[in-house]
N, C-alpha and C positions, 0 to 999 in steps of 0.2 A: 707316214702318219701326218694327218692334216695339222696345219698350224693352228694354235689356239686362237679363239676369237672371243670377243666380249659376250658374256652370258646375258640372257634375258631373264626376267623374273621366273618364267616357267622352268627354265633349265636350273636356275638356282634352287627353286622349290624342290625339284627332283633330287638334286645333290644333297640338300639338307635333309630331306625325308629319308634317303638311304642311310646317311650317317647317323641320324637320330634313331632310326629303328634298330640299327646294329648296337648303338649304345644302350637302348632300352633292353635289348636281349641280354646284353652283358650285365646290366643292372638287375635283370630278373634272375640270372644265374647267381650273382652275389647275394641277391635278396633272399634266396633260400637259406643261406648260411646266417644272414642277419636275423631272419625270422626265428630260426632255431635258437640262436644265442639270446635273443630277447625273451623267448619263452623260458629258457633256462634261468635267466636272471629273475624273471617274474615268478618262477616256481610253477610254471604251467605243467599240467599232467602230460604224460607221454602217450596216452591212448591205449595202453595195455593194462589198465586197471581192471580189477574184478570186484564184483559186489561181494561184500563180506570179508574182503581181504584188506590189508593196509594199503593206503593210497598216498602215504606221505612222500614228499619230495624234498631232498636236501638242497642246500643253497650254496654250494661251493663257488658258483659263478658270482653270485651276489656278494659273498664274503670277500672274494678276491678283488672285485671291482670297488666295493665300498672301503676296503682297506687301502687300496692304492689311490683312490680319488682325493681324499683330504691331503695326503702327503704330496701328491702332484700339484694340487692347487696352492699349497703352502710353498712349494719349491718355485712355482712359476709366478705367484702373486704375493710373495713375501714383502719384505721391506725394500728389496731391490726392484728395479724395473726389469721386465722380461728381456728386453734388448736395449741397446744404446746405439745412437747414430755416431758414426766416426767420419770425419771429413776426409776428402781426397787430397786436400792441400792445406797449407797454413791458413788460407783465407776462410776455410770452412770450420775452423775449430769452434769459434763462438756460436755460429749458426747450428752446429751439430748439437750443442748442449741445449739450445732453444728448441730444436726439433724433438729431442728426447722429452723435454717437458711438455711440449705441445701434444705429442703422441699419448702420453699418460693422461693429459687432460681430455682428449677426445675419447679415449677408451673408457675412462672411469667417470667422467663428469657429464659428457654429452651423450653417452650411451650406457646401457646396463652391461658394462664390460665384463664384470665378474660372472653374471648369470649367463651371458652368451658364451663365454669361454667354458664355463662349467658344463653347459649343454654339449658343446663340441667335444670336450674331454670325455664325457659320459658316452657319447656316440662312438668315439674312437675306441674306448675300452671295451664296449659291448658289441658294436656293430661294424667293426673294422676301420671305419674312417669317420672323422669329424670334419665338417665342411663349414667354412666361414666365407661370407660374401660381403663385399664392400661396395658402396655407391655414394654419390653426392646427391643430396636431396634438398630441393628448394621448398621450404615450408612457406606456404602462402596463407596468411591469416588475415581475414577481413577485420578492419578496425574502423569504427564509426566515431566521427567527431562532430560537434555541434558548433555552428557559426551563427552570429547574429549581425543584423544591420549590414547586409551585403547588397550591392547593386547588381544589375544585370551584367555589367562588365566583370565584376568580381566572380559571378557564377560562371561566366564564359572562361575566365582564366583557370578556375578550379577544374572545369570540364576538360581543359586542354592537357591536364596531367594524365599521363598514361596509366598511372596506378589507381586513379579514381574510376570506379565502376558504376557508381550510382550517386545521384544528387537529388534529394527530396527538399524542395524549396517551397515556401509559402510566404505571402505578404504579411508583414507584422503591423500594418497600419501606419507606419511612420514614413516620412518623406525627407528627401535630401535635396536642398536647393543649391545647385552649383553657383559659385560666385564668379561673375564676369567683370573684367576691368572696365572702368568707365572711359571709353574712348569713342571718338566720333569718326564716322566713315567719310570717304572722300565726297559723298553727296551732302554731307553736313547733317545727316540724320544719325541718331544714336541707336546702337544695336538693341534688339529686344531681349528682355530677360528670359532665359530658358525656363521651361516648365519644371516643376519639382519632380524628382525621380523617386519612384517607389523603392522601399527597402524590404529586404527579405531575410527570413531566418531559414537556415538550411542544415540538413543532416547529410554529411558527406561520408560515403563508404569507400574506403581506400584499401587496396590489397598490399599488405606489407610482406615482402619476401625476405626470408632469412635462410641462407644456405647452411647446411649442416652435413658433416661427414658421418654417414651411418654404416653400421654393419650388423649382421645377424648370423646366428647358427642355422644352417640349412639342414633339414631332415635328410638323412642319407638316402632314403628312397626317392627323394626329389632331385638328387644329384646324378647327372649323366656325364659320362666320359667315354671316349673311345677305348675299346678293349686293348688296343695296341699302344695306347699312350703311356708314357712314363710319369706324367705329371701334368697339372693344368697349364703350365707355361709352354709346353712343347707338343701337346697332343693335337690331333686333327680336329676334335670337337670336344667341347666341355661346356656345361651350362646348368641352368636351374629350370627344371620342368615341374609345374605344379598346376593345380586346379584353381581357377579364379572365376569370379562372376563377371557378367558384362558390366556391372556397375564398377567393379575394380578396374576394368580396362578403360572405361571412360575417365575414371579418376587418374589413370596414368597419362592421359592426354590424347587418347584415341577418340575419333569421332564416332558417334552412335551409328551413323549410316555405314561406317566401315566395319563394325563388329556385330551388328544386329543379326546377320545371317550366319554367324559362327555356330556350329553345333559339334557335338562329339566330345565325350569324356571317356566313356567305356569303363569297364571293370578292370582297371589296370592292376598289375601285380603289386605296384608300390602301395596301393590302397590296402592290401592285405597286411603289409608291414605296418602301415599306420594303424590298422586295427589292433595289432599286437601292442603298439606303443600307447594308444589312446584309450581311455575309458569312455564308453558310450559312443564310440565311433559308428557311423552309419555310412553305407555306400550308396544310399538313395540320393539321386540328384533331381528328384521331381517334387519332393514333399515341401521344399522351401521356396520354390519359384512359382507355385500356383497363384495365378492372378497377378504376378509381378515379373514381367519379362526381364527386368534389369538384374534379377537374381538368378538367371539361368547360368549354369556352370559350364565352362569349357576348359579344355586343356590349353595352357599357355607356357611357352618355353622361351627363355632368354638364353641364346647360345652364342658362343664365340667359335667361329668356324674358320679353318684355313682352306681357302678356295681361291682359284684364279678367276675372279669375277671380271677383271678388266682385260683379260686376254693377252697379258704381256709374257706369259709363260712362267711366271713366278706366283706361287700361291701366297696371298696376303691374309692377314687375320682380319676378320670382319665380324661385327656384332649383328646378328640376325635374330629377329624376334618373330616367332610363328605361333599360330593359334588355331584351334579347331582340329577336327579329325582329318581335314584336308591339308593341314600344315600351311595355312595361308600366311604369306610373308607380310608382316606389318611394318617392320623396320629392317633396313639394310644399310650399314655404314661401316667405314673403315674404323679399325681399333688398333691401338698400340699394344695393349695388354689385356688379359682377362682378369678382372678384379675378383677372383675366387680362388681359394686355397683349400687344401685338405691336409689333415694331420692323421698320423697312424702310429700306434704304439710299437709295432713291430714291422717295419717296412720289408717288402720282398723285392729283391733286386730286379730291375727292369720292368716293374709293374707299378701302376698308379695306386692300386689298393692292396694293402698288405694283410697282416693278421691282427686279430684283436686279442686282448688279454682273456676274454671269455673262452676263446677257442682252446686255450691251454688247459683248462680245467673242465670243459663241458663234458668230455667223456668220463672224467672222474666222478662228476656229479651223477651221471646216469648209473655208473657202477655202484656208487655208494647208496644211491636211492634204492636200487634193487636189493642190496645187502641189508639196508635198514628195514625195508619192508618185510623181508623174510625173517629178520630178527624179531621184529614186532609181532609178526604172525606166530613165530615160535613161542614168544613170551605169552601171547594170548592163549595159545593152545595149552601151555603149561599151567596157566592160571585158570582157564576155563576149558577143561578137557572135553572131548566128545563123550557122549553118554550112550550106553547100550541098554535097550529096554525090550522086554518081551511083549509083543503085541497082544493087547487084550488083558494084560496083567498089570498094566501101569496106567494111571490117570495122566494122559498126555497134556491136559491143560495145566496140571500141577507141574509137569516136567518142563513145559515151555515157560513157566513163570520165572523171571530173572531176579526176583526180590531176594535180598539176603535173609537167611533163616526161614526159607519157604518150607512148606510141608508137601512131600510127594507121597501120594497115596498109591499103595500097591496091594494086590490081592494076597500075595504071600511073599515072604522074604526071598531075596536073591533074584527078583525079577528085573532088576536094573543094576548097572555098575558103571563107574567112570573109567574111561580108557586113558590112562595117564600117558602124556607125551613128555619126553625130556626137553629141557631148554638148551638149544644149541648155540646161544649167543656167545658163550665163552670162546668157542672156536672161531667165531666171525670177528670178534674184537681185534685180534692181531692184524687181520687183513685190512680192516678199516683204518687202523693206525698206519699201516703201510701206505694206504691210499692218501691219508693226510700228509705223510712225509713226501710222497710223490708230488702232491699238489704244491707243497711248500718249495720243493726243488724246482718246479717249473716256473712258479711265479716269484720266488724270492721272498714271499711274505711268510713270516713265522711268528709264533707266539713270543719267543724270546726277544725278537727285535721290537715287537709292539709293546713289550712290557706287560703282557696280559697273564703270563704264567709265572707266578712268583716262585713256585717250586723249581721250575726249570732254571731260573736265574740264581736261586739260593745255593744250589750245589754245583754250580758251574764256574770254571775259572774265568778270570778277567779276559784272557785272550779269546776263549771260546765265546764269551758274551760279545766282545768286539767283532768277532768274525760273523756272528749271527746278525748283529746290527748292521754291519757294513754290507752284508749280503742284501738285506732289504733296501738299504739306502742306495746301493749300487744299481739295483733294478729300477728304483724310482727315478734316480738321476738319469739312467739310460733312456727310459721312456720320455722323461722331460726333454732331454737333449734331442731325441728323435722328433718330438713335437716342434721344437724350435727350429732345427735345421730343415725338417721336412715341410714346414708350412708357415710357421709364425714369422720367420725372417722375411719371406715373401709377403706376408700380411702387412708388415710394417713398411716394407718398400712401397707397396701399393698405396698404403695410407699416406705416405709422404708425397707420392705423385699426385694423388687426388687433391691434397691440400695445396700444393704448388699450382696446380692447374685451375683450381676453382676459387680459392680465397682471393677476394678483390680488395681487401683493406687490412691494415694492421688489426690484430685482435688481442684481447686480454685473455689470459689463461690463468687458471687457479690450480695451485699445487701446494698441498700442506698448508692451506689457509693463507697463502701468499699469492700475490698477483704479479704477473710478468707480461709485458707487451711484446708480442712477436709478430713478425711479418713474413709469412711463408713464401711470398712471391719472389723473394730474393734467394731462396735456398737452392742448393744444388741437389737435383733429384737423383743423382747417381751416388749419393753418400752411402757408405758401407753401413751395414747393420751388424752389430757385434752382439752375440748372445751373452748374457750374464750367468746362464746356467752352465756350470762346469762339472766335469767328472773327476772323481778321485780327490775331492777336497776334504773328506772326512765329515764328521758330525759337527753340528753347530758348537757344541761344547769344546771339541778339539780346536776348532778355528778360533773361538774366543780365547782359549788358553794360549794359543800361539800369538795372537794379536796383543794380549796383555804382556807377554814376555817381550814382544817387539817394542811396545810402548815404553817399557822400563828401560830397554837398551837405548832408545831414542832420547829419553830424558837424561840418561847418563852422558850421552854424547853431547847434547846441547849444553849441559851444565859444565862439561869439561872443556869443550872446544868452542863454545859460543854458538849463537843462533845462525851465524854466517859461515859455518864450517862446510866443507865440500861433501859431507856424507848425508846429513839430514838437517832440516831446519824446522821452523814453526809450521810451515805448510804441510810438510810430510808428517809431522807429529799430529796435526789436526786431521789429516786423512786417516791415520790409524784409529784415532778416537771416533771418527765418523763411522768407520766400518764396524767398530765395536758396538756403537749405538744402533746401527741397522740390524746387526745380528742379534741384538737384544730385543728386537721387535718394535723399535721406534723408527717409523719411516721419516718423520720430520726431524732431521738432524739439526736444523738451525734453531730449534727450540733450545738446544743445549750448547751448540758450537756455532760461532759466526763463520761465514765464508770469507776467508782472507782475500779472495779475488774479487769480491763485490766492492765496487767503488764506495758504496755507502758505509762500508765498515772500515775504510781507510782512516787512520788517525790524522788529525790536523798537524801540519808542520809547525813545530815550535822551535824558535831559535835557541840554540844552546847559550847559556850564560858564559861570558868571556872569562877565560882563565887569566891569572896574573901575567903570564907570558904574553897572551894576546893583548892585554891592556898596555903593556910596555911597548909591544910592537906597534900598536895603534898610535900611542903617544909619540913614538919615534917617527912614524910616518907623518903624523900631523906636524911635528917639528920640522921635518924636511920640507913638507909642503909650505909651511909658514916661511922658512928660510927662502924657498924659491919665490914666494910671493914678494918678500922684501927685496930680493935682488931684482925682480921685475920692476917693482916700484922705483928702485934706485936708478935703474936703466932709463925708465920713462922720465924721471926727474932730470937726469943728465941731458936727455934729448931735448926736453922742454927748455932747460937753461941754455942749451946751445942755440935753440931756435930764437929765444928771446934776445940773447946776446947778438946774434946775427942781425935781427931786426933793428936793435938799437944802433948798431954800427952803421947799418945802411941808412937808417933815418938821419943819423948825424951827418953822414956823408952827403945826403941829399940836401940837408939844411945848409951845410957849408957851401955846397955847389951853387945853391940858389943865391946866397949872399955874394959869392965871387962873381956869378954871372951878372948880378945887378951892378956891381962895381965896374965891370968891363963894359957894360952897356952905357954907363955914364961917361966913360972915357972914349966912347965912339966905336968900340969893337963889336963885331957881329958874333953871336953865340947860338949854336944849334941846340936849343933846349930839348927838342923832341928826341934827338939822338942820345942825349945824356939820360933822359928818362927810360928810353928803350934799353940802354946798357944796364941801368939799375934793375929793371924787370928781369932781364936775362940772368943777372946775378941772383935775384930772388928765386927764379925757377931752378937754378942750379942747386939750391938748398931745399928743394921740395921733397927730396928723399927723407929728410928728417921728419917732416910732417907725416909722410906715409908710414914710417916706422912707429911713430907715436900712435897713429890711428889703428894699425894692426895689433899693437900690444893691448890697446884698450878693448878692441873687439874680442880678442882671445880670452881676456880676463872675464868678459861678460858671458861668453859661451861656457866657460868652465864653471862659473857660478850657477848658471841655469842647469847644467848637468848635475851638479851636486844637489841642487834643490829638488830635482825630479827623482833622484836616487833616494833621498830622504823620505819623500812622499810615498814612493813605492814600497819602502820597507815598513811603513806604517799600515799598509793595506794587507788583508788576508791573502794567502797564496791562492792561485787559480786551482779549482778542483777541490778545495777544502770544504767541508760541510757535506750534508746529505745529498746523494745523487738519486735520480729517478730509477725505476725498474726494480720492483720488489720481486723476490722469488718465493 
């Protein structure tokens, strides 16, 4: 086998064409089931109807879907978040909470999150799979500003801005005379005054770019995936294929010369599915582009393909965009992940597309439709039986008249009679009830659980009612958990990666009418996604009852053992009350309960008033300190007295020595006065340690006084961190 080598565009086009056609064939096969389920949901006729017979269609598929849909949306989008981010380490704890808030903000504030998820859930319940696609979109909005009294230099500076696309300037009739300092040149002549400069008024058009994280529900017929794939993250090919106009391609950033020769849409099978979903759908691609080539429609596919394009022997994931019937490659780049996920209510092992809820009751709907039609036909025959008439003896115009109380003219009595048919609906009703029971067993949806049948609940025991209710809740929770584990966890992982890769500045997010500043650039993209939809938790009433009992126990523990006991404290008690608030339907918990971890909610530190024991201890400490100060002063005084005494004795000695030397000089003796003075100075230096001791004691007392003063000033100021802190939630 030859060593792999780098592909050229022609080879890549061939590989992508082969993979995409196989995925389209797979989508066509699945499309037949989706088309049938959509028709059953809409109550479409089966094609075996006869004129003059009942053509009614029952709606078991619609009833099952419409019963499950609100319960699923309430489970997924109730007071709790769908998922929460969990850090991989202690350093991610704070950012994980911010990431959860940011994800909620993106889904519900920056996008029509509820409606997009509702579309995906409906697609999954009816058409096997719901598809969600994410991308980062740079919204470029032209903004015009008006400027007055600009010079040509100002206009040039504005034009140098990359965001400015157009400047419309006109002279306003005013002039600007630049001031020049009065100075003389080397030749002794004065510089000439410059000419006045014309002023302009200008309208500047600037493109303001704002990045936004977007997502949408993709119609299932536009979703393509390899038939051997197990999911979007590991399949050979996955992508979004749809019909667009040339104008749409130019708006995406492609050049007109690059796309003007693209042709080919074809009557694709996914268009038949769209015809079932859409009212007024048309497959004509020529009626809208007459005279406007920019509205010509072509097939466009954004694909994520695993292919060894660089020839290193390892297939890498690449984002490849193709258009037209020739699958012309418009983009080809490396990709780390495919930003597309799918959800399915009943996954099938080792397959990317599982089963829908509609499939569980589609055959039951067809059977009940047949039985109901026959029942209505039998009822019609019993009410309006066939008539036997002798030809020529009965006026057939009177016989065909359907008015009540009509007169039928006959030539002689007995020329007509009604052929009575028995009504057989009584025999069909038990079978139809069995089909209803079978439908409830398959879907878990029953009248008792919905509270629709008062008679069924009135004569039923509490245990039986709970079993019926838990059966429906269990099926709903099971489907919701399949949605979360099968695609929504990956959805929020991709959302986190797109935010970290594209957000270029801190941003403010709004949650429950509170604002919080977050910076996704510093987040860990490998944070775990933890679903909040759990199985086996019982009904909301049961959980509320348990939490209320738990809150009562916590109150008793706190009252008995104090708030600092090792079992539960104020924070744990607040968490219990927060869960009760959420289960009661209030998403904004902080309207009722403060967050104790928020610095803004921390109480100011207030010094406790001293007790009598503390006052006595402080007085004793002050007395000890005062005694120490007195002893230090006494020591300093003794040192000072010793220094003064020494100085007096030395001065007296020197005075006596001078008198004695004068007497000796008069008697003719020679005296070395310098030697005597030097001896006196040596004696003075010998007592210098007394001066040093006095100086050290004085400096120590000054340092201690300064420290006490600083401590007193610090105790008068508020503690650091007290008062409101930024960052509202």
